[in-house]
N, C-alpha and C positions, 0 to 999 in steps of 0.2 A: 504494500500500500504506500502511496506517496501523497503527501499533503501539499496544498498550495502555499504560496508565499504569505507572509504575515503583514502585508500592506493594508489590510482592512478592506480592500476593494477586490472583487472577484476578477482575477487575471487569467483564469482558466479553470480546469477541473479542481475539485476539492479532493476527496478520497478517490483513489483509482485502484482498481483491482487488476492484477496481471495474471494471465494464464499462459503457461508454456506447454506446447505439445511438439515433440520431435517427430518429424516426418522424413525419414531417411537422412539425407545430408542437409536438411533444412529444419528450421524451427518456426513453428506457427505461434505468434505472440498476439494474444487478445488483450486489449486495454479497455476496461469498463469503468465508466464514470458512475460512482455509487449514487449520486443524487438523481441522475436522470435515467440511468440504465443504458445510455448510449454506448455502443461497443464498436470498436474498430479492430481490424486484423492486419498484421503485417507478417511477411515471410522473410526470414533472415537466414544467413548461413549459420550452421551450428558452431562455426569457428569464431563468431562474434561473441564478445563478452556479454554477460547478462545485463550490465548497465547500458551497453550500446543498444541492445535489443529493447530495453525499457524506454530509453530516450527516444528511439525511433517511433515506437508505438505511442508514447505520450505526446510527441509532436503531432502525429496524425490525429490523435484524439482532440488536442487543443484546436487544431484547424477545423475539425468537424464541429466542435462545440461553438466556435466563433461563427460558423456559417449558420447555425441555428438561432443565434441571438437576434438577427434581423427578421426572423420569420414569426 
């Protein structure tokens, strides 16, 4: 789980859940925003570090959440 920054203003997701599933030489990483239930999926090489995988998935989730703000 990852928390958002402490600026007091929502700058992205709050609590985020990560799920890792290895598929051969690839890793499927799901990032789920706890507040909204919005989920994104990224596929990474298994040679990437866990923090690299999480950062990629988190960046995609933030982008997805920012797209929903105007709707």
